[in-house]
TORKOL-4160 file (C-alpha; in steps of 0.2 Angstrom, whole numbers, padded with zeros to 4 digits, m for minus):
83
<pt num="1" X="m0001" Y="0000" Z="0001"/>
<pt num="2" X="0007" Y="0017" Z="m0005"/>
<pt num="3" X="0006" Y="0031" Z="0007"/>
<pt num="4" X="m0006" Y="0040" Z="m0005"/>
<pt num="5" X="m0017" Y="0024" Z="m0002"/>
<pt num="6" X="m0014" Y="0023" Z="0015"/>
<pt num="7" X="m0019" Y="0042" Z="0018"/>
<pt num="8" X="m0036" Y="0040" Z="0008"/>
<pt num="9" X="m0041" Y="0025" Z="0016"/>
<pt num="10" X="m0037" Y="0033" Z="0033"/>
<pt num="11" X="m0048" Y="0049" Z="0028"/>
<pt num="12" X="m0060" Y="0039" Z="0024"/>
<pt num="13" X="m0063" Y="0030" Z="0040"/>
<pt num="14" X="m0063" Y="0047" Z="0050"/>
<pt num="15" X="m0076" Y="0057" Z="0036"/>
<pt num="16" X="m0086" Y="0040" Z="0035"/>
<pt num="17" X="m0097" Y="0033" Z="0023"/>
<pt num="18" X="m0100" Y="0047" Z="0008"/>
<pt num="19" X="m0117" Y="0035" Z="0006"/>
<pt num="20" X="m0133" Y="0033" Z="0017"/>
<pt num="21" X="m0130" Y="0022" Z="0033"/>
<pt num="22" X="m0142" Y="0011" Z="0041"/>
<pt num="23" X="m0139" Y="0010" Z="0061"/>
<pt num="24" X="m0135" Y="m0007" Z="0072"/>
<pt num="25" X="m0152" Y="m0009" Z="0076"/>
<pt num="26" X="m0158" Y="m0009" Z="0059"/>
<pt num="27" X="m0143" Y="m0020" Z="0053"/>
<pt num="28" X="m0144" Y="m0034" Z="0066"/>
<pt num="29" X="m0163" Y="m0034" Z="0060"/>
<pt num="30" X="m0157" Y="m0035" Z="0044"/>
<pt num="31" X="m0143" Y="m0045" Z="0040"/>
<pt num="32" X="m0148" Y="m0061" Z="0037"/>
<pt num="33" X="m0159" Y="m0055" Z="0023"/>
<pt num="34" X="m0141" Y="m0048" Z="0017"/>
<pt num="35" X="m0133" Y="m0063" Z="0019"/>
<pt num="36" X="m0145" Y="m0075" Z="0011"/>
<pt num="37" X="m0145" Y="m0061" Z="m0006"/>
<pt num="38" X="m0126" Y="m0064" Z="m0007"/>
<pt num="39" X="m0124" Y="m0080" Z="m0005"/>
<pt num="40" X="m0140" Y="m0082" Z="m0019"/>
<pt num="41" X="m0131" Y="m0072" Z="m0031"/>
<pt num="42" X="m0142" Y="m0056" Z="m0028"/>
<pt num="43" X="m0135" Y="m0040" Z="m0025"/>
<pt num="44" X="m0137" Y="m0036" Z="m0007"/>
<pt num="45" X="m0133" Y="m0018" Z="m0009"/>
<pt num="46" X="m0150" Y="m0015" Z="m0019"/>
<pt num="47" X="m0160" Y="m0028" Z="m0007"/>
<pt num="48" X="m0153" Y="m0018" Z="0010"/>
<pt num="49" X="m0147" Y="0001" Z="0006"/>
<pt num="50" X="m0135" Y="0007" Z="0016"/>
<pt num="51" X="m0129" Y="m0010" Z="0026"/>
<pt num="52" X="m0110" Y="m0010" Z="0016"/>
<pt num="53" X="m0106" Y="0006" Z="0021"/>
<pt num="54" X="m0111" Y="0001" Z="0039"/>
<pt num="55" X="m0102" Y="m0012" Z="0039"/>
<pt num="56" X="m0086" Y="m0004" Z="0034"/>
<pt num="57" X="m0086" Y="0006" Z="0050"/>
<pt num="58" X="m0094" Y="m0005" Z="0061"/>
<pt num="59" X="m0083" Y="m0019" Z="0068"/>
<pt num="60" X="m0095" Y="m0028" Z="0079"/>
<pt num="61" X="m0108" Y="m0028" Z="0065"/>
<pt num="62" X="m0096" Y="m0033" Z="0052"/>
<pt num="63" X="m0089" Y="m0047" Z="0064"/>
<pt num="64" X="m0106" Y="m0053" Z="0066"/>
<pt num="65" X="m0108" Y="m0052" Z="0045"/>
<pt num="66" X="m0093" Y="m0063" Z="0042"/>
<pt num="67" X="m0099" Y="m0076" Z="0056"/>
<pt num="68" X="m0117" Y="m0076" Z="0048"/>
<pt num="69" X="m0110" Y="m0075" Z="0030"/>
<pt num="70" X="m0098" Y="m0091" Z="0033"/>
<pt num="71" X="m0111" Y="m0100" Z="0041"/>
<pt num="72" X="m0124" Y="m0098" Z="0027"/>
<pt num="73" X="m0111" Y="m0103" Z="0014"/>
<pt num="74" X="m0106" Y="m0118" Z="0023"/>
<pt num="75" X="m0124" Y="m0124" Z="0025"/>
<pt num="76" X="m0127" Y="m0123" Z="0003"/>
<pt num="77" X="m0110" Y="m0131" Z="0003"/>
<pt num="78" X="m0117" Y="m0145" Z="0013"/>
<pt num="79" X="m0135" Y="m0144" Z="0005"/>
<pt num="80" X="m0124" Y="m0146" Z="m0012"/>
<pt num="81" X="m0115" Y="m0161" Z="m0007"/>
<pt num="82" X="m0132" Y="m0170" Z="m0002"/>
<pt num="83" X="m0141" Y="m0164" Z="m0017"/>
């Protein structure tokens, strides 16, 4: 990562998202819908607008997202093997 890239990333974290962002409560309420859309090939950002910028800035929600995404992908993989 160049110094310029590092500076842009830092500035982005300081300024926050440019696009609309949902809050933690809505994130936890709609996370399963977002993850299901992603796992099944739909556009999750169209399904739950504002989720991606929230996940980029909120470590707790991002951790929950990554755990749920891994779980759903492993469930799909297991279903593919039994089908």
